[in-house]
N, C-alpha and C positions, 0 to 999 in steps of 0.2 A: 517603525521608529521615525519621529519627526526629522525633517531635513535639518542640516546645520544652519545656524544663523548666518546671515549675509556677511557679517564682519569676519566670522570664522572662515567662510569660503574665500573671502578676499585675501585673508592672511595665508591660507593654504596655497592659493593661486600664486602669490608672490614667492613663496618658498619654492614652488614648482618651477617658476620662471628662472630663479637663480640656479636651481639644480640643472635645468636644461641648458643653461649657458655654458656649463662645463662639458657638455656632450657635443658630438659632431653630427650635423645633418638633421637637426630637429627645429621645427618652427615654434610659433607661439601657441600656448594652450588655449583651447576653446571650451568653455564650461558646458557640460552636458547635464549633469544632475548630481544630487548628493543624497546620502542616507544619514544615519545618525552618527557615523564614525568617520566618514571619508567623503571626498568629492571626486567626481569622475570628469576627466577632460579629454578632448580629442586633440591630438598633436600630429601634424604632418611630419613624416620622416622620409629618408631616402628610400625606404622600403615600403612606402605607402602610409596611410593613416594608422596610428596606434592609439590605444586607450591608456591613459595614465590615471592611476588611482592614488591620490595623496590623502593621508590620514590627518585627522585632527591631532595636533601635537599633544593635547591633553591626555590622549589615550596611551601615551608612552611615558607618563609621569606617575609617581606614587606606587601604591601596592599592586596595582593591576598591570604594571609595565612588563613584568616577567612573563605573565601569561600571554600578553599580546605579542611579545617577541617569540614565544613558542609557536604562535599561530603563523607568524611570518616565516619561521623555519619550515613549517608544514607546507606553506604555499611555495616556498623556494624549492622544496624537494620535488615539485611537479614540473619544474621547468624542463622544456624539451620533450615532454611526453608525446606519445603517438596515438592518443585516443581522439578520434575526430569529433566526438560530441562533447568534449570538455574544452573550455576556453584555454588558449595557450598563454602562458606567462613567460615573458622574456627577461625580466629584470626585477629583483626585489632588493631594495637598498634602504638603509637608514641614512638620511642626509637632511641638511637644513633643519635639524631638530625634530624631524618626523620620519615617517616611513613612506616610501614612494615605490609604486609598482608600474612596470610597463607591460601591457597585455595586448593581446589580439583585439583589434577594433572590429566591432560588428555593427553594421548599419541596420541589421534586422530589428524588428520590434520585440519587446518582451511579451511573453505569452499572455500575461494578465491583461494586456491591451487588445488582444485579438482572439480571445477564447470563443466568442460567438461566431467567428468566421471559419473555424477549423472544420474542414469537411470530415464526415465520418470515416471515409476511406483513408484518411491520413492519421487517424488515431493510433493504429498499430505501429506504423513506421516511426512516429514520434516517440511513443512510450518505449519502443525498443531501443532507440538511440539514447534516451534518458537512462534506461537500465544499464546500457553499455558503459556510460560515464560513471554511474554509481558503483558498478561492479569493478571498474578499473580502479577507482579510489579504494575500494575495499581490498583489492589485491595489493595496494601500496600501504595497507594498514591505516587508511585515512577514512574518516567519516565526515561528510559535508555538514550535516546538522541544520541546514537552512534551505532544503530543496522545496521550492515553491515556484509558481508561474512567474513571479516578479524576477526571479533569478534564472529564468530560462528564456533564451531568445530563439525565435524561429524565422526561417527564410520566408520571403513573401509568398512563395508557392507552397509553403507548409511541408516541404520535402525534407528539410534539414533542421536540426536542433542543436543548440549548444547550452551546456550548463555553466553558469558563471558564478562568481562571488564565493571564493573560499575563505571569506573573512572570519568565519567562526569554525572553520574546519579544525579537527584535532586528530591525534593518533587514537586508533581504536584500542590498542594495547600499550600501556605505558605504566611504569612504576611511579611516575610523578605526574599528577593531574591536578594542578592548582586551580584550573578553570572548570573542572568537570561539573561541580555542583554550583558553580557561581553563575554570573550573568553571561549572556552570549556576546556582549560587546563591551567587556571591561566594566566601566563604571555605570553604564546605562543599559537597562534591560528593555529590548523592543517587544514589550508584552503582546500587543495586539497583532503585529505582523507575524511574529514567531509563533504565538499561541495557536493561531488559526490552522497552521500546518504542523503542529507538534503532536506527538502521541501523548496519551494521558500520563504514562509513567515518566516520560521525559519532562513534560510541562510541570508536573507536580513533584518531581524528584522522588518518585516512589521506589526506584531501584538504584542501587549503586552503579557507577560507571563501569561498564564491562563490554567486551565484544558482543555479548548477547543483547545488551541494551541498545547498542548502536545498530546492530543488524535489525532489530525490531523497529527502530526509528526509521531506518532506510526504507523498509517495507511500507511503513505507515505513510511516510511522506511521498513516496512514489505512488502509492494508492490514492493519496489525496489529489495529486496532479492528474492521475488517470480519471478520477471522479470529475474534475473540472473539464477535462477534454471531452468526456462523455456528455455531461450535463450542460456544457457551454456556459457555466457560471461558477464562481468560486465556492468552495466548500464553506459551510456555515455563513453563507452570504447574508442571510437575514440578521443574524446576531452581529455581524460586522457592521452592517448598516446602522444598527442601533447605537454603536460606539459605546457599548457597555462591557467593560472588562469582565465583570462577574458572569454575564450571560455567555460570553465567548468561552470562558473557562468551564462553565457548566456544560456547554455544548460539547466541548472536547472530552469531558469526563463521561457524559451520559448519553448524548444524542447520537443516534445512528443515522448517518446521512442517507437521504432517500434517493433512489434511482428511478422513481416513478415518472413515467411520461406517457404520452398518448400512443406509444408503440411499445408495448411490454417486451417484445422480442428483439427490439433494436439493440444491437451491440450486447446482447445478453451475456455471452461469455466474458466480455470485458467488464460488464457490471458485476458479474459474479467474482471476478478476480479482484476488482477494486474493493468490493465488499469484504472479502477475506483479508485484504491488506489493512482495512480500517477497523478490524475487530479491536475492541477496547483492551481486552486482556492480553498481556504480552506473551504469556506461555501459549495460549490458544493461537495467537497470530503466528508465532514461530512454527507451530505444528501444522497450520493450515496453508502456509505460503512458503514457497521456495523459489529461487531464481529460475529454475527450470520451467516454472509456470509462465514465464514471460517469453518463452520461445514461441512467439506468435506468428511471425512472418514465415511464409512458405508452407504453413500447415495446410494439408489438403482439405481438411474439414474442421476449422477452428471451433465451430459450434459444438460438434461432438467431442472434440478434445477438451473443451472447458465446461461442457454442460454439467449441471449438477453441482455447481460450486458458488451458489449465492449465499452470502452471509450478511444479513442486515439486522440491525437492531435499533429501534426507536421506541423507548418507553412511552406509553400513552400519557397524556397530560394528567398530572395529579396522581399517577400510579407509581409512587415512589417505592422501590423494592424493599427498602429497609422498614417501611411502615405497613406493608401488605400483610394481611392476616394469613397465617399458615394454612388455614382451611380453604380460604379463597384461592390462595396460590396453588394448592394441590388440585383444586377443581379446574382452574384455568389451564394448568399443565395437562391434566387428563383430557380435557376437551380439545386442547390443541393437538395432542397426539391422535385423537379420533379424527379430527378434521383433516390433518395432514395425511394420514394413512388412507382415508376415504378419497381424498383428492388424487393421491398417487394411483390408487386403484382405478379411478375414473379416467385417468390419463392413459392407462395401459389397456383397459378393456377393449377400446375400439381397434387397437393394434393386435392384441392376442386373440380376441374373439373366442370361438369355440376350439380353435387349434391348440391353444394353451390356456385352458380354464384356470382362473385365478381364485384362490381362497386366501383369506386373511386370518391370522391368529395373533391376537394381542396378548401381552403378558398379563398374568393374574394381578389383581389389586395387592399392593404390598411388595410386589416384586419389582426389580429395576425395569423401567418402561422400555418396551421393545415391541416390534411388529415383525412377524414372519410372513413374507409373501411367497405363496406356494403356487407353482405352475406345473400342471400335469402334462408332461410331454408324452410322445409315443412310447409304446411298450410299457415297461415297468419303471420308466425314468420320472423323477421329480426334480424340478429346479427350485431351489429355495434361496431366498434372499432375506437375511436378518438385518433389520434396521434398528439400531439401538440409540436411545436418547439419553444423553448424559447431561443432566441439568447443572448449571453453574450456581454459584452462591452469592450472597450479599448483593452488591450493586447490580450484578448480572443474573439474578435469580430467575428472570423471565427469559433468559437465553439458554440455549443448550448446544452442545457439540453433538453432531450426528456421525455415527460410524456405521459402516456397511460391510458386510461380507456375504459371499455366496457359496453354494455348494451344489454339486450334482449327486443325487441319490439314486441308487438302483435297488428296486425291491423294497423290503421292509425299511422302516424308519431307522436311520443311522444314528450313531451317538450324537451328543450335543455339538453345537458349533464350537470351534476352537477359539479361545480367548486371544491367542497370539495371531489370529488371522484377521482380526477386525482392522479396518482402515478408516481413519478419521477423514470425512469428506466435506463437511459443512459446519457452519454455525448458524443457528436459526433463532428467531425471536417470536414470541407470541404477538399476534396481530400485526406482523410486519412482513410484507412480501410473501404472503402464503401462496397465492397462485403461482408466482414465479418459482418458489421453492418446490412446489409439487412437480412442476415441469422439469426442473433441474434434477431432482432426485429420481424422477421417472426415467430420465435419460441415463443416469448412473446405473439403475437397475437393468435397463435395456442392454447396456454393454455386458453386464454379467450374463444375462439370458443369451446374448449372442455367443459368448464364449462357451457356455454350456451346450448350446446347439451344435457348435463345432465339434465338441467332444462326442456328442451323441452320433453325429455323422461319421466320425472316425471309427466309433465302436460298431457301427452298422447294425444296431439293435442287440448286440451281444452284451453280456454282463460286464461291468467294470472290472478291469484287471487289478488285482491286489486288494480288493475290498469292495464295500458297498457305497462308498462316498469319495468324492474328489472335491477338495476346496478350490474355489475359483476366485 
C-alpha cells in the first residue's frame, strides 16, 4: 500500500503532538515511516523510546469506521501480553479525531531489508519465534492476517524476532464479521503488498471466514516467510518487480514457489516444510501441516524428522490444467509414477543391497495408482510399503497427494493393506522437484523399514504373534 501523502502525515503529526501534550513524560514525535493507513513516530518517554502509531482520521469515518474500531478492540486485548516474539502494546486510544497507539519501540530492521544476510543456522530459531507469536494469537482467538517480512523485525545478530502490526487482525471466531470479506484496511485495499503473502483462498475470497480459513492462512503466511528465509529473497519476487497486479494474483493462484538452488540438500527439511505450507488447496494444506511440524529446535536429527515432506508445484509454461487433454494428462501422470517409483528404488538399492532385495509392484491400468515396495528380510519376513498417489482435480490436476503405509508380513501373502492405516505424507507435482521428492520419500520408507527390522529383531526369527501381518 502506498505511503500516506505528506499533508496527511503532517496533519497526523499535529494531532499526535496535541495528544502527547496531555500526557506526562513524553517528548516530541520523530517521524519514522508510514503505510497506507497510519504513520509511525518515535517518541522519547521516561521509560525510554516508544513507538506511536497514529491513524489517518479518514479511516474512522463513514461505513468502515465500525470495522476499524473492532480492529482497535482486538489490538487493545493484547495489551500486557507475555509473548516475547510479539510486539508489546501499551496504549490504544481514540483521541484528536483519530486512533493513537503506544507500542514497544524496536531499533531492529525489518526482515525484508536484511533477508540476504540471514545465516542458515538462524533460520530455525527465527521461524520458531514467529510460530510462537502466531500460536499465541491463535490461543487468544486472533488471526494476524498480514504476516510478512515487512511486519517482522529482527535483532542485528539475527537471534531474536518480533512480529509487529496488528492493523488488520481480527477474531477467528465471531458472530459479527463486517470486515471479513471486505478490504484489509477499510477503504483502501493494499493489493500488491498483501497479495504477495496471501493464500489463494483468502486473496480471492474462495471460502467463507471461519477458524479453518484463518488457520490455513496462518500456515500459508508462515510458510511464505520461511521460504524467504531459506531463499534469501521474497516470494514471487519476479512478479512483484514487474508491478503487474494480474501477474501477482496469477502467481498466488497457480505458481508453486521454487526452492531450487546449487545445493539441493541445503535446509532440505525446511524446504519441505515451507513447501507443504504453500500448497494451494486449503484442505490439502490443513492435512499436510500442523503446528507440531514446527518443533524444530532441539531435534537430534531434524533431517530425519522432516525428511520426506517436500511438496512443490509449478505448472510448466503453457500447460494450463483446464485445457490439457485427458489422454495427455493420463499419460503424464502414468509416466510420473514410473519415474518417481524408479527414482525411489534407485535411492534405496545402494543402502539395502542384497541384504534387503527390493521388488516393485505397480497397480494395474485402470486401478487407482499405487506402488508396493517389497523388501525380502531374513527368514520368512517381508517388509512392504504401499505408496498411493491421489491425483487432484481442476487447477491442480497435475499435482497429487501421496499417502504411505507399511506392514511386516510373515510367511504367505497377508490380506490387503488397510485403508484406515494410510498416512498422507506429501503433495507432489509433475516435473517439479522430482529428485528431491525421491530422496524425501525414500527416507520416509527407510523409517518404515527401520521399524520393521526392530520388530523382526524382537521376534528373533519366530512367527508373528497373533497373525501373519503387523501394520507399521
